[in-house]
C-alpha positions in Angstrom: 4.1 -3.7 -24.1 2.0 -1.4 -22.1 -1.1 -3.5 -22.4 0.7 -6.6 -20.6 2.1 -4.6 -18.2 -1.3 -2.8 -17.3 -2.8 -6.7 -16.7 0.0 -7.7 -15.0 -0.3 -4.7 -12.7 -4.4 -5.0 -12.6 -3.9 -9.1 -11.6 -1.5 -8.0 -9.0 -3.9 -5.6 -7.3 -6.8 -8.0 -7.7 -5.1 -10.5 -6.1 -4.1 -8.6 -3.1 -7.2 -7.1 -2.6 -8.9 -10.5 -2.6 -6.1 -11.7 -0.1 -6.7 -9.1 2.3 -10.3 -8.8 2.0 -10.3 -12.8 2.9 -7.8 -12.1 5.8 -9.4 -8.8 7.6 -13.1 -9.2 6.7 -13.9 -12.8 6.5 -11.5 -14.6 8.6 -13.1 -13.9 11.9 -16.3 -15.9 10.9 -14.5 -19.2 10.9 -13.4 -21.1 14.2 -10.3 -20.1 15.6 -9.2 -24.1 15.0 -10.0 -24.0 11.6 -7.2 -24.8 9.1 -8.1 -21.6 7.2 -6.3 -19.6 9.8 -2.9 -21.0 9.3 -3.1 -19.5 5.6 -3.2 -15.9 7.0 -0.6 -13.9 9.4 -1.8 -12.6 12.6 -4.9 -10.4 12.6 -3.0 -7.7 14.1 -1.1 -7.4 11.1 -4.0 -6.9 8.7 -3.8 -3.3 10.4 -0.2 -2.8 10.7 0.8 -3.4 7.3 -1.7 -1.0 5.6 -0.7 1.6 8.4 2.9 1.1 7.4 2.0 1.5 4.0 -0.1 4.6 4.4 2.7 6.2 6.4 5.3 5.3 3.8 3.3 6.8 1.0 2.2 9.8 2.8 6.0 10.5 3.4 7.1 9.9 0.0 4.8 12.1 -1.0 5.7 14.8 1.8 9.4 14.4 0.7 8.5 14.8 -3.2 6.3 18.0 -2.7 9.1 19.5 -0.2 11.8 19.0 -2.8 9.8 20.7 -5.5 9.3 23.8 -3.3 12.9 24.0 -2.6 14.0 23.7 -6.0 11.2 26.2 -7.0 12.3 28.5 -4.3 16.1 28.2 -5.6 15.1 28.8 -8.8 13.4 32.1 -8.1 16.5 33.2 -5.7 18.9 32.7 -8.5 16.6 34.7 -11.0 16.6 37.7 -8.7 
């Protein structure tokens, strides 16, 4: 049902947020030889992954808007 799907999506988003927050914000406060560093990838990926997701999302939005503009223009040309 929609409620179950919504709950699963909320749980997933919350889990990703907590993991990323610990990785990007809390990890620098631990010593470099702490075993907690083994639970996370290199810190450079804390910047690369969100940047990639942002570029991917903006590209998808741009492609969607561009396709809608082209579709609308082709409808206008066919009407005339």
